[in-house]
C-alpha positions in Angstrom: 78.3 115.1 145.1 79.4 118.3 143.2 76.7 120.3 144.9 77.5 119.0 148.4 78.8 121.6 150.9 82.5 121.9 151.6 84.1 120.6 154.9 87.5 122.4 155.2 90.2 121.0 157.5 93.7 122.3 158.4 96.4 119.7 158.7 99.0 120.6 161.4 97.4 120.5 164.8 94.1 119.1 163.4 95.0 115.7 161.9 98.8 115.8 162.2 100.6 116.2 165.5 103.5 118.5 164.9 104.7 118.8 168.5 107.7 116.6 168.0 109.1 119.1 165.5 108.3 122.4 167.2 111.7 122.3 168.9 113.2 123.3 165.6 111.4 126.6 165.6 111.1 127.3 169.3 114.2 129.6 169.5 116.5 131.5 167.2 117.9 130.7 164.8 114.9 128.7 163.6 115.7 125.6 161.7 112.9 125.6 159.1 114.6 122.9 157.0 114.6 120.4 160.0 111.1 121.4 160.9 109.7 120.6 157.5 111.9 117.6 156.9 110.2 115.9 159.9 106.7 116.4 158.5 106.5 112.9 157.2 106.9 111.6 160.8 103.9 113.4 162.3 101.8 111.1 164.4 98.1 111.2 163.5 95.6 113.0 165.8 92.7 110.6 166.3 90.2 113.3 167.2 90.8 115.2 164.0 90.9 112.0 161.8 87.6 110.9 163.3 86.0 114.3 162.5 87.3 114.1 158.9 85.7 110.7 158.5 82.4 112.0 159.9 82.2 114.8 157.3 83.7 113.0 154.3 80.7 110.9 153.2 78.4 113.9 152.5 80.7 116.8 152.0 83.4 117.9 149.5 86.6 117.6 151.5 89.1 120.4 151.3 92.5 120.5 153.1 93.6 124.1 153.7 97.1 124.2 155.2 99.8 126.8 155.7 102.4 124.2 154.7 104.4 125.4 151.8 103.5 124.1 148.3 106.8 122.2 148.1 105.6 119.8 150.8 102.6 118.6 148.7 104.1 115.1 147.9 105.0 114.6 151.6 101.6 115.7 152.7 99.7 113.6 150.2 101.8 110.5 151.1 101.0 111.2 154.8 97.3 111.4 154.1 97.4 108.0 152.3 99.5 106.4 155.0 96.9 107.4 157.6 93.9 106.5 155.7 92.6 110.0 155.1 90.2 110.6 152.3 91.4 112.5 149.2 90.2 116.0 148.8 91.3 119.3 147.3 94.6 120.3 148.8 95.2 124.1 149.2 98.7 124.9 150.2 100.6 128.1 150.8 102.7 129.3 147.8 106.4 128.8 148.7 107.0 132.6 148.7 103.9 133.6 150.7 104.8 134.8 154.2 101.4 136.4 155.2 100.0 135.4 158.6 97.9 132.2 158.4 94.7 134.1 159.1 95.2 136.3 156.0 96.3 133.4 153.7 93.4 131.1 154.8 90.8 133.8 154.6 91.8 134.6 151.0 91.6 130.9 150.1 88.2 130.5 151.7 86.8 133.5 149.9 87.8 131.9 146.6 86.4 128.5 147.7 83.1 130.1 148.7 82.5 131.0 145.0 82.3 127.3 144.2 79.7 126.4 146.9 78.6 126.5 150.5 81.2 126.0 153.2 79.6 123.9 156.0 82.5 123.8 158.4 86.1 124.9 158.8 88.3 123.1 161.4 91.5 124.9 162.4 93.7 124.8 165.5 95.0 128.4 165.3 93.0 130.7 167.6 93.9 133.7 165.5 92.6 132.0 162.3 89.4 131.0 164.1 88.8 134.5 165.5 89.4 136.1 162.0 87.1 133.6 160.2 84.3 134.0 162.9 84.5 137.7 162.5 83.9 137.2 158.7 80.9 135.1 159.5 82.4 131.8 158.4 81.4 128.5 160.1 84.6 127.7 162.0 85.4 125.2 164.7 88.5 125.3 166.9 90.4 122.1 167.0 91.3 122.1 170.7 92.5 118.5 171.1 96.2 119.5 171.3 97.4 122.5 173.4 98.3 125.3 171.0 102.0 126.0 171.3 103.5 129.5 171.3 106.2 128.5 168.8 103.5 127.2 166.4 101.5 130.5 166.8 104.7 132.4 165.9 105.4 130.2 162.9 101.8 130.6 161.6 101.1 134.2 162.4 104.5 136.1 162.5 106.8 134.0 160.3 104.1 132.9 157.8 105.7 129.5 157.5 103.1 127.0 158.3 
């Protein structure tokens, strides 16, 4: 399957429901430690998980998340606990605070050198808009209302 196209999925808001931890970053001062400490308790989002399983058999799965690299073990354990297929996991370097749309576009440009990207699924409207403008095949994950505090965390704070 090394020549199969890529199916790229975001994590938060696509397969993991982060709404229970948004309270930690909804107002100042933001409690990033508490926000990230609760990542292992994210409920799964059935719509996103079903979509992943639809693409997994004939695509190379890539997880592209704005979560910081230090959350890799937590994220991998969460995938396993929820029966998600393994794939390449691209995470934000710990010191990278660029907006999600910039971070993800850079990662996708590098990924495109290795093969065709068939679909990208993301919940962030700013990311989707940017990727569409670049001509990438992106789908908005709209099964969870997009929260203002999450937009700020992804786009202004560069934290998820």
